[in-house]
N, CA, C and O atoms as a Tinker XYZ file with bonds, in Angstrom:
   280  protein
     1  N     18.570000   -5.677000  -26.790000    73     2
     2  CA    17.285000   -5.917000  -27.174000    64     1     3
     3  C     16.742000   -6.285000  -25.810000    63     2     4     5
     4  O     17.356000   -7.056000  -25.073000    81     3
     5  N     15.577000   -5.725000  -25.474000    73     3     6
     6  CA    15.152000   -5.818000  -24.100000    64     5     7
     7  C     13.327000   -6.388000  -24.652000    63     6     8     9
     8  O     12.533000   -5.905000  -25.459000    81     7
     9  N     13.281000   -7.375000  -23.913000    73     7    10
    10  CA    11.535000   -7.788000  -24.051000    64     9    11
    11  C     10.805000   -7.497000  -22.868000    63    10    12    13
    12  O     11.358000   -7.597000  -21.773000    81    11
    13  N      9.739000   -7.184000  -22.965000    73    11    14
    14  CA     9.002000   -6.630000  -21.679000    64    13    15
    15  C      7.881000   -7.822000  -21.693000    63    14    16    17
    16  O      7.301000   -8.333000  -22.651000    81    15
    17  N      7.765000   -8.126000  -20.057000    73    15    18
    18  CA     6.979000   -9.259000  -19.667000    64    17    19
    19  C      5.976000   -8.870000  -18.670000    63    18    20    21
    20  O      6.220000   -8.235000  -17.644000    81    19
    21  N      4.976000   -9.244000  -19.002000    73    19    22
    22  CA     3.812000   -8.633000  -17.843000    64    21    23
    23  C      3.569000   -9.978000  -16.894000    63    22    24    25
    24  O      3.450000  -11.075000  -17.440000    81    23
    25  N      3.506000   -9.854000  -15.577000    73    23    26
    26  CA     3.120000  -10.980000  -14.444000    64    25    27
    27  C      2.683000   -9.988000  -13.368000    63    26    28    29
    28  O      3.058000   -8.856000  -13.060000    81    27
    29  N      1.694000  -10.879000  -12.880000    73    27    30
    30  CA     0.602000  -10.371000  -12.103000    64    29    31
    31  C      1.136000  -11.090000  -10.465000    63    30    32    33
    32  O      1.364000  -12.297000  -10.385000    81    31
    33  N      1.253000  -10.325000   -9.464000    73    31    34
    34  CA     1.412000  -10.954000   -7.892000    64    33    35
    35  C      0.704000  -10.260000   -7.385000    63    34    36    37
    36  O      0.244000   -9.230000   -7.878000    81    35
    37  N      0.455000  -10.762000   -6.144000    73    35    38
    38  CA    -0.538000  -10.055000   -5.124000    64    37    39
    39  C      0.478000   -9.205000   -4.258000    63    38    40    41
    40  O      1.676000   -9.479000   -4.191000    81    39
    41  N     -0.192000   -8.021000   -3.524000    73    39    42
    42  CA     0.724000   -7.333000   -2.611000    64    41    43
    43  C      1.603000   -8.173000   -1.863000    63    42    44    45
    44  O      2.804000   -7.902000   -1.888000    81    43
    45  N      1.124000   -9.320000   -1.087000    73    43    46
    46  CA     1.833000  -10.077000   -0.132000    64    45    47
    47  C      3.102000  -10.395000   -1.004000    63    46    48    49
    48  O      4.229000  -10.035000   -0.664000    81    47
    49  N      2.824000  -11.127000   -2.203000    73    47    50
    50  CA     4.169000  -11.436000   -3.066000    64    49    51
    51  C      4.918000  -10.735000   -3.268000    63    50    52    53
    52  O      6.062000  -11.111000   -3.011000    81    51
    53  N      4.747000   -9.383000   -3.813000    73    51    54
    54  CA     5.575000   -8.422000   -4.052000    64    53    55
    55  C      6.342000   -8.113000   -3.232000    63    54    56    57
    56  O      7.504000   -7.840000   -3.533000    81    55
    57  N      5.710000   -8.062000   -1.475000    73    55    58
    58  CA     6.440000   -7.455000   -0.267000    64    57    59
    59  C      7.530000   -8.677000   -0.350000    63    58    60    61
    60  O      8.711000   -8.332000   -0.362000    81    59
    61  N      7.229000  -10.084000   -0.407000    73    59    62
    62  CA     8.030000  -11.026000   -0.286000    64    61    63
    63  C      9.217000  -10.621000   -1.198000    63    62    64    65
    64  O     10.310000  -10.439000   -0.661000    81    63
    65  N      9.078000  -10.460000   -2.606000    73    63    66
    66  CA     9.858000  -10.222000   -3.721000    64    65    67
    67  C     10.956000   -9.210000   -3.117000    63    66    68    69
    68  O     12.184000   -9.302000   -3.099000    81    67
    69  N     10.194000   -8.330000   -2.687000    73    67    70
    70  CA    11.181000   -7.114000   -2.074000    64    69    71
    71  C     12.230000   -7.327000   -1.146000    63    70    72    73
    72  O     13.421000   -7.030000   -1.237000    81    71
    73  N     11.406000   -8.062000    0.040000    73    71    74
    74  CA    12.413000   -8.599000    1.274000    64    73    75
    75  C     13.286000   -9.557000    0.709000    63    74    76    77
    76  O     14.403000   -9.662000    1.215000    81    75
    77  N     13.000000  -10.227000   -0.184000    73    75    78
    78  CA    14.323000  -10.845000   -0.621000    64    77    79
    79  C     15.467000  -10.660000   -1.405000    63    78    80    81
    80  O     16.522000  -11.288000   -1.500000    81    79
    81  N     14.824000   -9.210000   -2.185000    73    79    82
    82  CA    16.031000   -8.275000   -2.872000    64    81    83
    83  C     16.953000   -7.516000   -2.051000    63    82    84    85
    84  O     18.125000   -7.206000   -2.261000    81    83
    85  N     16.017000   -7.230000   -0.860000    73    83    86
    86  CA    16.606000   -6.387000    0.425000    64    85    87
    87  C     17.984000   -7.070000    0.958000    63    86    88    89
    88  O     18.835000   -6.536000    1.669000    81    87
    89  N     17.981000   -7.948000    0.605000    73    87    90
    90  CA    18.972000   -9.146000    1.052000    64    89    91
    91  C     20.237000   -9.061000    0.250000    63    90    92    93
    92  O     21.270000   -9.370000    0.845000    81    91
    93  N     20.324000   -8.692000   -1.001000    73    91    94
    94  CA    21.102000   -8.771000   -1.876000    64    93    95
    95  C     21.976000   -7.163000   -1.635000    63    94    96    97
    96  O     21.613000   -6.321000   -0.814000    81    95
    97  N     23.175000   -7.019000   -2.562000    73    95    98
    98  CA    23.742000   -5.931000   -2.387000    64    97    99
    99  C     23.093000   -4.952000   -2.984000    63    98   100   101
   100  O     22.640000   -5.291000   -4.077000    81    99
   101  N     22.845000   -3.687000   -2.623000    73    99   102
   102  CA    22.038000   -2.756000   -3.043000    64   101   103
   103  C     22.355000   -2.059000   -4.386000    63   102   104   105
   104  O     21.433000   -1.653000   -5.094000    81   103
   105  N     23.582000   -1.923000   -4.724000    73   103   106
   106  CA    24.059000   -1.321000   -6.277000    64   105   107
   107  C     23.311000   -2.590000   -7.087000    63   106   108   109
   108  O     22.518000   -2.242000   -7.961000    81   107
   109  N     23.459000   -3.743000   -6.914000    73   107   110
   110  CA    22.895000   -5.101000   -7.746000    64   109   111
   111  C     21.286000   -4.840000   -7.952000    63   110   112   113
   112  O     20.734000   -5.119000   -9.017000    81   111
   113  N     20.661000   -4.336000   -6.946000    73   111   114
   114  CA    18.931000   -4.405000   -6.621000    64   113   115
   115  C     18.285000   -2.894000   -6.537000    63   114   116   117
   116  O     17.064000   -2.765000   -6.628000    81   115
   117  N     18.986000   -1.967000   -6.393000    73   115   118
   118  CA    18.334000   -0.658000   -6.353000    64   117   119
   119  C     17.328000   -0.323000   -7.260000    63   118   120   121
   120  O     16.182000    0.004000   -6.953000    81   119
   121  N     17.835000   -0.421000   -8.498000    73   119   122
   122  CA    16.961000   -0.189000   -9.947000    64   121   123
   123  C     15.686000   -1.130000   -9.883000    63   122   124   125
   124  O     14.588000   -0.724000  -10.265000    81   123
   125  N     15.892000   -2.452000   -9.363000    73   123   126
   126  CA    14.822000   -3.374000   -9.654000    64   125   127
   127  C     13.785000   -3.085000   -8.552000    63   126   128   129
   128  O     12.607000   -3.421000   -8.676000    81   127
   129  N     14.267000   -2.451000   -7.471000    73   127   130
   130  CA    13.235000   -2.391000   -6.316000    64   129   131
   131  C     12.696000   -0.979000   -6.739000    63   130   132   133
   132  O     11.542000   -0.660000   -6.454000    81   131
   133  N     13.473000   -0.197000   -7.371000    73   131   134
   134  CA    12.437000    1.249000   -7.398000    64   133   135
   135  C     11.478000    0.653000   -8.413000    63   134   136   137
   136  O     10.294000    0.719000   -8.081000    81   135
   137  N     11.755000    0.067000   -9.620000    73   135   138
   138  CA    10.772000   -0.014000  -10.602000    64   137   139
   139  C      9.894000   -0.706000   -9.913000    63   138   140   141
   140  O      8.758000   -0.591000  -10.373000    81   139
   141  N     10.023000   -1.712000   -8.531000    73   139   142
   142  CA     8.938000   -2.473000   -8.453000    64   141   143
   143  C      7.879000   -1.525000   -7.812000    63   142   144   145
   144  O      6.694000   -1.356000   -8.099000    81   143
   145  N      8.690000   -0.940000   -6.826000    73   143   146
   146  CA     7.815000    0.130000   -6.109000    64   145   147
   147  C      6.901000    1.211000   -6.773000    63   146   148   149
   148  O      5.775000    1.563000   -6.420000    81   147
   149  N      7.812000    1.740000   -8.033000    73   147   150
   150  CA     6.650000    2.686000   -8.795000    64   149   151
   151  C      5.576000    1.851000   -9.499000    63   150   152   153
   152  O      4.404000    2.219000   -9.433000    81   151
   153  N      5.868000    0.908000  -10.071000    73   151   154
   154  CA     4.703000    0.167000  -10.547000    64   153   155
   155  C      3.639000   -0.268000   -9.771000    63   154   156   157
   156  O      2.499000   -0.301000  -10.235000    81   155
   157  N      3.892000   -0.597000   -8.665000    73   155   158
   158  CA     2.962000   -1.211000   -7.508000    64   157   159
   159  C      2.210000    0.331000   -7.128000    63   158   160   161
   160  O      0.989000    0.278000   -6.975000    81   159
   161  N      2.696000    1.321000   -7.013000    73   159   162
   162  CA     2.363000    2.636000   -6.361000    64   161   163
   163  C      1.153000    2.832000   -7.550000    63   162   164   165
   164  O     -0.033000    3.035000   -7.287000    81   163
   165  N      1.662000    2.738000   -8.750000    73   163   166
   166  CA     0.765000    2.987000   -9.937000    64   165   167
   167  C     -0.300000    2.264000  -10.143000    63   166   168   169
   168  O     -1.417000    2.630000  -10.509000    81   167
   169  N      0.206000    0.911000   -9.821000    73   167   170
   170  CA    -1.118000   -0.137000   -9.989000    64   169   171
   171  C     -2.160000    0.110000   -8.955000    63   170   172   173
   172  O     -3.295000   -0.091000   -9.387000    81   171
   173  N     -2.086000    0.555000   -7.496000    73   171   174
   174  CA    -2.825000    0.774000   -6.490000    64   173   175
   175  C     -3.313000    2.176000   -6.288000    63   174   176   177
   176  O     -4.222000    2.344000   -5.474000    81   175
   177  N     -2.813000    3.210000   -6.939000    73   175   178
   178  CA    -3.224000    4.645000   -7.248000    64   177   179
   179  C     -5.034000    4.609000   -7.662000    63   178   180   181
   180  O     -5.929000    5.245000   -7.104000    81   179
   181  N     -5.119000    3.886000   -8.524000    73   179   182
   182  CA    -6.651000    3.704000   -9.245000    64   181   183
   183  C     -7.550000    3.267000   -8.051000    63   182   184   185
   184  O     -8.579000    3.871000   -7.749000    81   183
   185  N     -7.085000    2.181000   -7.404000    73   183   186
   186  CA    -7.696000    1.721000   -6.240000    64   185   187
   187  C     -7.983000    2.335000   -4.990000    63   186   188   189
   188  O     -9.012000    2.156000   -4.338000    81   187
   189  N     -6.813000    3.231000   -4.622000    73   187   190
   190  CA    -7.001000    4.071000   -3.406000    64   189   191
   191  C     -7.751000    5.302000   -4.031000    63   190   192   193
   192  O     -8.211000    5.979000   -3.112000    81   191
   193  N     -8.054000    5.862000   -5.323000    73   191   194
   194  CA    -8.616000    6.996000   -5.514000    64   193   195
   195  C    -10.219000    6.492000   -5.354000    63   194   196   197
   196  O    -10.988000    7.390000   -5.010000    81   195
   197  N    -10.717000    5.362000   -5.533000    73   195   198
   198  CA   -12.064000    4.716000   -5.679000    64   197   199
   199  C    -12.372000    4.710000   -4.235000    63   198   200   201
   200  O    -13.505000    5.085000   -3.931000    81   199
   201  N    -11.608000    4.368000   -3.336000    73   199   202
   202  CA   -12.138000    3.967000   -1.841000    64   201   203
   203  C    -12.599000    5.376000   -1.248000    63   202   204   205
   204  O    -11.883000    6.377000   -1.235000    81   203
   205  N    -13.840000    5.306000   -0.784000    73   203   206
   206  CA   -14.192000    6.442000   -0.145000    64   205   207
   207  C    -13.717000    6.656000    0.951000    63   206   208   209
   208  O    -13.345000    5.696000    1.627000    81   207
   209  N    -13.589000    8.050000    1.463000    73   207   210
   210  CA   -12.992000    8.324000    2.658000    64   209   211
   211  C    -13.967000    7.737000    3.742000    63   210   212   213
   212  O    -15.174000    7.545000    3.590000    81   211
   213  N    -13.119000    7.455000    5.009000    73   211   214
   214  CA   -13.827000    6.957000    5.932000    64   213   215
   215  C    -14.744000    8.063000    6.783000    63   214   216   217
   216  O    -14.160000    9.058000    7.212000    81   215
   217  N    -15.934000    7.928000    6.990000    73   215   218
   218  CA   -16.860000    8.862000    7.916000    64   217   219
   219  C    -15.892000    9.261000    9.013000    63   218   220   221
   220  O    -15.203000    8.388000    9.541000    81   219
   221  N    -15.807000   10.444000    9.361000    73   219   222
   222  CA   -15.195000   11.168000   10.750000    64   221   223
   223  C    -16.306000   11.914000   11.461000    63   222   224   225
   224  O    -16.749000   12.892000   10.860000    81   223
   225  N    -16.787000   11.641000   12.544000    73   223   226
   226  CA   -17.635000   12.683000   13.168000    64   225   227
   227  C    -16.551000   13.147000   13.897000    63   226   228   229
   228  O    -15.722000   12.559000   14.592000    81   227
   229  N    -16.778000   14.787000   13.492000    73   227   230
   230  CA   -15.945000   15.895000   13.881000    64   229   231
   231  C    -15.777000   16.081000   15.445000    63   230   232   233
   232  O    -14.756000   16.305000   16.095000    81   231
   233  N    -17.421000   15.878000   15.951000    73   231   234
   234  CA   -17.242000   16.094000   17.398000    64   233   235
   235  C    -18.390000   15.158000   18.278000    63   234   236   237
   236  O    -19.518000   15.041000   17.800000    81   235
   237  N    -18.074000   14.543000   19.495000    73   235   238
   238  CA   -18.640000   13.289000   20.098000    64   237   239
   239  C    -19.955000   13.956000   20.267000    63   238   240   241
   240  O    -19.953000   15.120000   20.667000    81   239
   241  N    -21.010000   13.395000   20.027000    73   239   242
   242  CA   -22.398000   13.521000   20.802000    64   241   243
   243  C    -22.344000   14.039000   22.318000    63   242   244   245
   244  O    -21.642000   13.539000   23.196000    81   243
   245  N    -23.262000   15.196000   22.477000    73   243   246
   246  CA   -23.227000   15.767000   23.675000    64   245   247
   247  C    -23.588000   14.927000   24.757000    63   246   248   249
   248  O    -22.994000   15.116000   25.818000    81   247
   249  N    -24.477000   14.006000   24.694000    73   247   250
   250  CA   -24.823000   12.959000   25.913000    64   249   251
   251  C    -23.962000   11.684000   25.669000    63   250   252   253
   252  O    -24.338000   10.633000   26.187000    81   251
   253  N    -22.961000   11.705000   25.000000    73   251   254
   254  CA   -21.900000   10.358000   24.946000    64   253   255
   255  C    -21.313000   10.267000   26.265000    63   254   256   257
   256  O    -21.081000    9.149000   26.726000    81   255
   257  N    -20.956000   11.665000   27.153000    73   255   258
   258  CA   -20.003000   11.739000   28.060000    64   257   259
   259  C    -20.994000   11.587000   29.629000    63   258   260   261
   260  O    -20.485000   11.525000   30.748000    81   259
   261  N    -22.252000   11.557000   29.379000    73   259   262
   262  CA   -23.351000   11.590000   30.488000    64   261   263
   263  C    -23.167000   10.110000   30.994000    63   262   264   265
   264  O    -22.901000    9.365000   30.051000    81   263
   265  N    -23.227000    9.524000   32.105000    73   263   266
   266  CA   -23.273000    8.128000   32.549000    64   265   267
   267  C    -24.775000    8.025000   32.353000    63   266   268   269
   268  O    -25.575000    8.959000   32.394000    81   267
   269  N    -25.077000    6.500000   32.092000    73   267   270
   270  CA   -26.503000    6.340000   32.080000    64   269   271
   271  C    -27.304000    6.237000   33.579000    63   270   272   273
   272  O    -26.948000    5.699000   34.627000    81   271
   273  N    -28.164000    6.760000   33.333000    73   271   274
   274  CA   -29.314000    6.794000   34.882000    64   273   275
   275  C    -29.347000    5.263000   35.247000    63   274   276   277
   276  O    -29.486000    4.275000   34.526000    81   275
   277  N    -29.156000    5.410000   36.760000    73   275   278
   278  CA   -29.389000    4.115000   37.561000    64   277   279
   279  C    -30.823000    3.851000   37.850000    63   278   280
   280  O    -31.151000    2.848000   38.484000    81   279
């Protein structure tokens, strides 16, 4: 029988947990690491999708390369 428990952690806390798990033998923790990563990515996906793309200026202004007049 499996019981599901929901816990909340910051990204920094989850990264610390993953670092600690990485010190264990891979065969003991591989499934848990994979599950934590997939849940973390799923939780962050809506946040990433809501973030507006940064504005990118495709070309610098023509006068930006001209030194100021003295």
